[in-house]
C-alpha positions as CSV (number, residue, x, y, z in Angstrom):
1,M,0.0,0.0,-0.2
2,P,1.5,3.2,-0.9
3,F,2.5,5.9,1.7
4,D,-0.5,8.3,2.2
5,S,0.8,11.6,3.4
6,G,-2.7,13.0,3.8
7,D,-3.5,10.0,6.4
8,Y,-0.4,10.8,8.3
9,E,-1.1,14.3,8.8
10,A,-4.5,13.4,9.7
11,N,-3.7,11.3,12.5
12,K,-0.2,13.1,13.4
13,E,-1.5,14.2,16.8
14,K,-2.9,10.7,17.5
15,K,0.3,8.9,16.6
16,R,2.5,11.3,18.7
17,A,0.2,10.6,21.6
18,Q,0.4,6.9,21.2
19,Q,4.2,7.2,20.9
20,K,4.4,9.3,24.4
21,A,2.1,7.1,26.2
22,Y,4.4,3.8,25.2
23,R,7.6,5.9,26.2
24,E,5.9,6.7,29.7
25,A,4.6,3.1,30.3
26,N,8.2,1.7,29.3
27,K,10.7,4.2,30.6
28,E,12.9,1.7,32.2
29,R,13.0,-0.6,29.5
30,I,13.7,2.1,27.0
31,R,16.5,3.3,29.1
32,A,18.1,0.1,29.6
33,R,17.9,-0.7,25.8
34,E,19.7,2.8,25.0
35,K,22.2,2.4,27.7
36,A,23.2,-1.1,26.2
37,Y,23.1,0.3,22.7
38,Y,25.4,3.1,23.7
39,E,27.9,0.6,25.7
40,A,28.1,-1.5,22.8
41,N,28.8,1.4,20.3
42,K,30.4,3.9,22.7
43,E,33.3,5.0,20.3
44,K,31.0,5.0,17.2
45,E,28.5,7.3,18.9
46,L,31.0,9.6,20.4
47,A,32.4,10.1,16.9
48,R,29.0,10.8,15.6
49,Q,28.4,13.2,18.2
50,K,31.6,14.9,17.5
51,A,31.2,15.0,14.0
52,Y,27.7,16.6,14.4
53,R,29.0,19.1,16.8
54,E,31.8,20.1,14.2
55,A,29.5,20.4,11.5
56,N,26.7,22.3,13.3
57,K,28.8,24.7,15.5
58,E,27.3,28.1,14.7
59,K,23.8,26.2,14.8
60,L,24.3,24.7,18.2
61,A,26.0,28.0,19.6
62,A,22.7,30.1,18.5
63,Y,20.6,27.2,20.0
64,D,22.3,27.5,23.3
65,K,22.2,31.4,23.4
66,A,18.8,31.7,22.6
67,R,17.9,28.9,25.3
68,Y,19.8,30.6,27.7
69,E,18.3,34.2,27.0
70,A,14.8,32.6,27.5
71,N,15.6,30.9,30.6
72,K,18.3,33.3,31.9
73,E,16.9,33.9,35.5
74,K,16.1,30.1,36.0
75,V,19.5,29.1,34.9
76,L,21.4,31.6,37.1
77,A,19.1,30.4,40.0
78,R,20.0,26.8,39.4
79,Y,23.8,27.6,39.2
80,K,23.7,29.9,42.2
81,A,22.0,26.9,44.2
82,Y,24.3,24.5,43.0
83,R,27.4,26.7,43.8
84,K,25.9,27.3,47.3
85,A,25.3,23.6,47.9
86,N,29.1,22.9,46.7
87,T,30.9,25.7,47.6
88,E,33.7,23.9,49.4
89,K,34.0,21.6,46.3
90,Q,33.8,24.4,43.8
91,M,36.6,26.2,45.8
92,F,38.7,23.1,46.1
93,L,38.5,22.5,42.2
94,A,39.3,26.2,41.5
95,A,42.4,26.3,43.8
96,R,43.9,23.0,42.5
97,H,43.2,24.5,39.0
98,R,45.2,27.6,40.0
99,A,48.0,25.7,41.9
100,K,48.6,23.5,38.8
101,R,48.5,26.6,36.3
102,N,50.7,28.5,38.5
103,N,52.9,25.5,39.5
104,I,52.5,26.3,43.2
105,P,52.1,23.6,46.0
106,F,48.6,22.1,46.7
107,N,47.8,19.9,49.4
108,L,44.1,20.6,50.5
109,T,41.2,18.4,50.8
110,E,37.4,19.2,50.6
111,D,37.2,18.1,54.2
112,Y,39.9,20.6,55.3
113,L,38.1,23.3,53.3
114,K,34.8,22.8,55.3
115,S,37.0,22.8,58.6
116,I,38.2,26.4,58.0
117,Y,34.9,27.5,56.2
118,P,33.3,30.3,58.5
119,S,29.8,28.6,59.8
120,D,28.2,31.9,60.2
121,M,29.3,33.1,56.7
122,I,30.6,36.4,58.0
123,C,33.9,37.6,56.5
124,P,36.3,37.4,59.3
125,V,38.2,40.7,57.7
126,L,35.4,42.8,56.8
127,G,32.6,41.7,59.0
128,F,29.7,41.6,56.5
129,E,27.7,38.5,55.5
130,M,29.1,36.6,52.5
131,S,27.0,35.0,49.7
132,V,28.0,32.8,47.0
133,G,27.9,34.2,43.4
134,L,27.1,37.8,42.4
135,D,25.3,40.2,44.6
136,E,22.4,42.6,43.6
137,N,24.9,44.9,42.1
138,G,26.4,42.1,40.0
139,S,29.8,42.2,42.0
140,M,31.6,39.3,43.2
141,N,32.8,41.4,46.5
142,T,30.5,39.5,49.2
143,S,31.2,36.0,47.6
144,P,33.6,33.7,49.6
145,S,37.1,32.9,48.5
146,L,40.2,31.3,49.4
147,D,43.2,33.3,50.3
148,R,47.0,32.1,50.6
149,I,48.2,33.9,53.4
150,I,51.8,33.8,52.1
151,P,51.3,33.3,48.2
152,E,54.4,31.6,47.4
153,K,53.7,28.7,50.1
154,G,50.6,27.7,47.9
155,Y,47.4,26.0,49.0
156,V,48.5,23.9,51.9
157,P,46.8,23.5,55.4
158,G,47.8,26.3,57.6
159,N,48.3,28.9,55.0
160,V,44.7,29.5,53.4
161,V,41.9,31.2,55.0
162,V,38.3,31.7,53.6
163,V,37.6,35.6,53.4
164,S,35.4,37.7,51.0
165,M,36.6,38.4,47.8
166,R,36.7,42.0,48.5
167,A,39.0,41.3,51.4
168,N,41.0,39.3,49.3
169,S,41.4,41.7,46.6
170,I,42.5,44.2,48.9
171,K,45.0,42.0,50.4
172,T,46.3,40.4,47.1
173,N,49.9,39.7,48.1
174,A,50.5,42.6,50.4
175,T,52.3,42.0,53.7
176,P,50.4,43.4,56.9
177,E,52.9,46.3,57.1
178,E,52.0,47.3,53.6
179,I,48.3,47.2,54.1
180,R,49.0,49.3,57.2
181,K,50.6,51.9,55.3
182,V,48.1,51.9,52.6
183,A,45.3,52.3,55.3
184,D,47.2,55.0,57.1
185,F,47.9,56.9,53.9
186,Y,44.3,56.9,52.5
187,E,43.2,58.0,56.1
188,K,45.2,61.1,55.7
189,V,43.8,61.9,52.3
190,F,40.4,61.3,53.2
191,D,40.7,63.5,56.4
192,Q,42.2,66.5,54.3
193,L,39.4,66.1,51.7
194,D,36.8,66.2,54.8
195,D,38.5,69.4,55.8
196,G,38.0,70.8,52.3
197,Q,41.8,70.9,51.2
198,L,42.1,71.6,47.5
199,E,45.7,70.7,47.5
200,L,46.4,67.5,49.2
201,D,49.8,67.1,51.1
202,F,51.4,63.7,50.5
203,T,54.5,64.8,52.4
204,N,56.1,61.7,54.2
205,E,56.3,62.5,57.7
206,S,58.3,59.5,59.0
């Protein structure tokens, strides 16, 4: 019997409903069959997927971008929830990557990071509550970060502390003495501005 496109179109919705019902009723069976097929044809499937991605780069990129734009808030909320639930793991992986990239010592564990993580989520330096990810201003300043106390010693127990990104960026690789000098200098500058001085005096009085 020849294929009748008109008959197919007339029954398309019915056919789709039947297929959907079948898949719902046979989820486990279908999943097991697909898994068995994939395991038996893994290399072939991986090669096929790679070839498809290579041949459809622009199309896939446009699709991903459109899907992201259409679900931006949902995606960001899910990402933030994941990072919050896996903060120590994310911090561990990022630190290990930086250590490898910069060729510095690394000897931390996720359990160790959990042991030094502020339980009250308060930045021990600046005293405000930290939150994972971007704040309401789109800044990472309040996000927790892992700081190497003595940078060249690397990420090893006893040489790392969890502080806010803001505190970490202020400290960078400065020594306590350098930080004090910066604080003293700008305290003097702001005092002069408060006094209405038009010409600031940067004379070193030491």
